[in-house]
C-alpha positions in Angstrom: -27.0 160.7 43.1 -30.4 159.2 42.6 -31.5 160.7 46.0 -30.5 164.3 45.1 -32.1 164.1 41.6 -35.4 162.9 43.1 -35.4 165.5 45.9 -35.1 168.2 43.3 -37.8 166.6 41.2 -40.2 166.5 44.1 -39.6 170.2 44.9 -40.3 171.1 41.3 -43.4 168.9 41.2 -44.7 170.6 44.3 -44.2 174.0 42.5 -46.0 172.7 39.4 -49.0 171.4 41.5 -49.6 174.4 43.8 -48.8 177.2 41.5 -51.7 179.5 40.6 -50.5 179.9 37.1 -52.6 178.4 34.3 -49.5 176.6 32.9 -46.0 176.6 34.3 -43.3 177.1 31.8 -40.5 177.8 34.2 -37.0 177.1 32.8 -35.9 175.2 35.9 -39.0 173.0 35.9 -38.4 172.2 32.2 -34.7 171.4 32.9 -35.6 168.8 35.5 -38.9 167.4 34.2 -37.9 167.6 30.5 -34.2 166.7 30.4 -32.5 166.9 27.0 -30.9 163.5 27.1 -30.1 160.4 29.2 -26.5 159.7 30.3 -25.0 156.6 28.7 -24.7 153.5 30.9 -21.9 151.0 30.3 -23.4 147.8 29.0 -26.7 149.4 27.8 -27.5 150.3 24.2 -29.9 153.2 23.6 -31.9 153.5 20.3 -33.5 156.9 20.3 -36.4 158.8 18.8 -38.2 156.0 17.0 -41.7 157.0 15.8 -44.3 154.7 17.3 -47.4 156.5 16.1 -48.7 159.5 14.2 -51.3 161.7 15.8 -53.0 165.0 14.9 -50.5 166.7 17.1 -47.5 165.2 15.4 -45.4 162.0 15.6 -44.9 160.3 18.9 -41.4 159.1 19.8 -39.9 156.4 22.0 -36.5 155.3 23.1 -35.4 151.6 23.4 -32.8 150.5 26.0 -31.4 147.0 25.8 -28.3 145.1 26.8 -25.4 146.2 24.5 -24.5 143.7 21.7 -27.4 141.5 22.7 -27.9 138.3 20.7 -30.0 136.2 23.0 -33.7 135.4 23.1 -36.4 138.1 23.1 -36.3 140.2 26.2 -39.1 141.0 28.7 -40.1 144.6 28.3 -40.7 147.4 30.8 -42.7 150.3 29.3 -42.1 153.5 31.2 -44.4 156.5 31.6 -43.0 159.7 33.1 -44.7 162.1 35.5 -45.5 165.8 35.5 -49.2 166.3 36.1 -50.0 165.5 32.5 -48.6 168.9 31.8 -44.8 168.5 31.6 -42.2 165.8 31.2 -40.6 163.7 28.5 -39.2 160.2 27.9 -35.8 161.1 29.2 -37.2 161.4 32.7 -36.7 157.6 33.3 -33.1 158.4 34.2 -34.3 160.0 37.5 -35.2 156.5 38.6 -32.4 154.6 36.9 -35.0 152.8 34.9 -32.6 152.9 31.9 -30.3 150.6 33.8 -32.8 147.7 33.8 -31.1 146.1 30.7 -28.3 145.2 33.2 -31.0 143.1 34.9 -32.1 141.4 31.7 -34.9 143.7 30.5 -35.5 145.9 27.5 -36.9 149.3 28.4 -39.2 151.4 26.3 -39.7 155.0 27.3 -42.3 157.0 25.4 -43.4 160.6 25.0 -47.2 160.9 25.3 -49.5 163.8 24.6 -49.9 166.4 27.4 -53.0 168.3 28.3 -52.1 171.4 26.3 -52.0 169.1 23.2 -54.9 166.7 23.8 -57.0 165.8 26.8 -57.8 162.4 28.2 -57.9 159.7 26.8 -55.0 160.8 24.5 -52.3 159.5 26.9 -54.0 156.1 27.0 -54.3 156.1 23.2 -50.5 156.7 23.1 -49.8 154.0 25.6 -51.9 151.5 23.5 -50.1 152.5 20.4 -46.7 152.0 22.1 -47.8 148.5 23.1 -48.8 147.7 19.6 -45.5 149.1 18.4 -43.7 146.6 20.7 -45.7 143.7 19.2 -45.1 144.9 15.6 -41.3 145.4 16.1 -40.6 142.6 18.5 -38.4 140.7 16.1 -36.3 143.6 15.0 -35.5 144.7 18.6 -35.6 141.3 20.3 -38.6 142.1 22.4 -41.0 139.6 24.0 -44.5 141.1 23.5 -45.9 138.4 25.8 -43.8 139.6 28.7 -44.5 143.4 29.1 -44.7 145.3 32.3 -45.5 149.0 32.8 -43.9 151.4 35.3 -45.0 154.9 35.8 -44.5 157.7 38.4 -47.1 160.2 39.5 -49.3 161.0 36.5 -47.4 158.2 34.7 -48.3 155.9 37.6 -52.0 156.7 37.0 -51.5 155.9 33.3 -49.7 152.6 34.1 -52.5 151.6 36.4 -55.1 152.4 33.8 -53.3 150.3 31.2 -53.2 147.5 33.7 -56.9 147.5 34.5 -58.4 148.6 31.1 -56.5 145.9 29.1 -58.7 142.9 28.3 -61.9 144.6 29.3 -65.0 145.4 27.2 -65.4 148.9 28.7 -67.0 150.7 25.9 -65.0 153.4 24.1 -62.1 153.2 26.7 -61.8 149.5 26.5 -61.6 149.6 22.7 -58.5 151.8 23.0 -56.4 148.8 24.1 -58.0 146.4 21.6 -55.4 144.4 19.7 -52.7 145.7 22.1 -50.7 143.1 24.1 -51.9 142.6 27.7 -49.3 143.7 30.2 -48.3 141.2 32.9 -47.1 143.6 35.7 -47.9 147.1 36.8 -45.6 149.4 38.9 -47.4 152.5 40.1 -45.3 155.0 42.0 -47.6 157.5 43.8 -50.1 157.9 41.0 -53.6 159.4 41.6 -56.6 157.3 41.0 -59.9 159.0 41.9 -59.6 162.8 41.4 -63.0 163.4 43.1 -61.6 162.2 46.5 -58.3 164.1 46.4 -59.3 167.3 48.1 -61.1 165.6 51.0 -58.1 163.6 51.9 -55.3 166.1 51.4 -52.8 166.3 54.3 -53.5 168.8 57.0 -52.6 172.3 55.9 -52.5 171.4 52.2 -55.1 172.7 49.7 -54.9 170.5 46.6 -57.9 172.2 45.0 -58.3 169.5 42.4 -62.0 170.4 42.0 -61.1 173.9 40.6 -61.8 174.5 37.0 -58.1 175.5 36.4 -56.5 172.6 38.4 -54.3 170.2 36.6 -56.8 167.3 36.8 -59.5 169.5 35.3 -57.1 170.6 32.5 -56.3 166.9 31.9 -59.9 165.9 31.6 -61.2 169.1 29.8 -63.5 170.7 32.4 -64.1 171.2 36.1 -64.4 167.8 37.7 -67.9 168.4 39.0 -69.1 169.0 35.4 -67.8 165.8 34.0 -68.3 162.9 36.4 -68.4 160.4 33.6 -65.1 161.5 32.3 -63.6 161.4 35.9 -64.8 157.8 36.2 -63.5 156.9 32.8 -60.0 158.1 33.8 -60.0 156.2 37.1 -58.2 152.9 36.9 -60.5 151.5 39.7 -63.4 151.7 37.3 -62.1 148.7 35.4 -60.5 146.5 38.1 -61.3 142.8 37.4 -59.9 139.5 38.5 -57.8 139.0 35.4 -55.8 142.1 35.9 -52.0 141.7 36.2 -50.2 141.9 39.6 -49.6 145.5 40.9 -46.8 147.0 43.0 -48.0 150.3 44.3 -45.5 152.6 46.1 -46.5 155.7 47.9 -45.0 157.9 50.6 -47.0 158.5 53.8 -46.2 162.2 53.8 -47.1 162.9 50.2 -48.5 166.5 49.8 -49.0 166.4 46.1 -50.9 163.1 45.6 -52.3 161.9 49.0 -51.5 158.3 50.1 -55.3 157.8 50.2 -55.3 157.7 46.4 -53.1 154.6 46.4 -55.0 153.1 49.3 -58.2 153.4 47.2 -56.7 151.7 44.2 -55.1 148.9 46.3 -58.4 148.2 48.0 -60.3 148.1 44.7 -57.8 145.7 43.2 -57.9 143.4 46.2 -61.7 143.5 46.1 -61.6 142.4 42.5 -59.3 139.5 43.3 -56.1 141.1 41.9 -52.6 140.4 43.3 -51.7 143.9 44.7 -49.0 145.1 47.1 -49.1 148.6 48.5 -45.7 149.5 49.8 -45.9 152.6 52.0 -42.6 154.5 52.3 -42.3 155.8 55.8 -41.5 159.5 55.9 -41.8 159.6 52.1 -43.1 162.6 50.3 -43.7 162.9 46.6 -40.6 161.2 45.0 -38.4 162.1 48.0 -37.8 161.2 51.6 -37.7 157.8 53.3 -36.6 155.1 50.9 -37.3 157.0 47.8 -34.1 157.1 45.7 -32.6 154.3 47.7 -31.0 151.2 46.2 -33.3 149.1 48.5 -36.5 150.4 46.9 -35.0 150.2 43.4 -34.1 146.6 44.0 -37.5 145.8 45.4 -39.1 147.1 42.2 -36.7 145.2 40.0 -37.4 142.0 41.9 -41.1 142.4 41.4 -40.6 142.9 37.7 -38.3 139.9 37.5 -40.8 137.7 39.4 -43.6 138.7 37.0 -41.7 138.9 33.7 -38.6 136.7 33.7 
């Protein structure tokens, strides 16, 4: 089931990325990237639609997943960021990756909605992630969460956000660094095929693929607020490599070698920058893997590898 869901998601993400429309509002895309709900899982309690911050665009909501009838010590937390080119998606998307089943492995899971580019440009999603981390710390006792053991997991655009949380946290990087001030440091980062350096995307696209990230109407340009060439400082500010330092948490980066939406080169760049900074990083390349599909994507093997990484770092 996970394989078929991810294959459909990848096809829809490809449509989202290559479409010439300014903003895709297709009903089928919305159905897959913005599901209405998450199917219940035996042994998992879901607490839905908690407000974690108020923004000029409205309240931001999160869902908590934890073991049913749990009475034990505070649980390590996995904070999930969905994908959708910073243009679509919602917090229910975690079910595509069975992230909501992690309470069966001894975790609490927090899945958040964050502001998309038609609501607010970068760094709004990072601000939302920081507010979610602060919410975890402020509400740890009520929901039995361990704010000292938090990992982040994101896919595609959410992977970029997860990587940024991992590298920005604990830095003194001007205005961007201040966003995560007073937020708990995360102890693990899982980045599934997220972009890193928008400026290098077009030059490393697979043969026959025109990403056109440099265009003024591309999704990266909409996310950052202008054509990339016009805003090099903003592009650098959104790049998680800009903040890599030796005290960053361990990273697990997963990327397919046939990805036509976010080139594998993007994860290779991030992995190399992390290693250069002395960070524990693993780049796991999925052979014959595209964007969210093919190869081991959707397999129990890859899911268990990811869970094992989180257990090693957080439990």
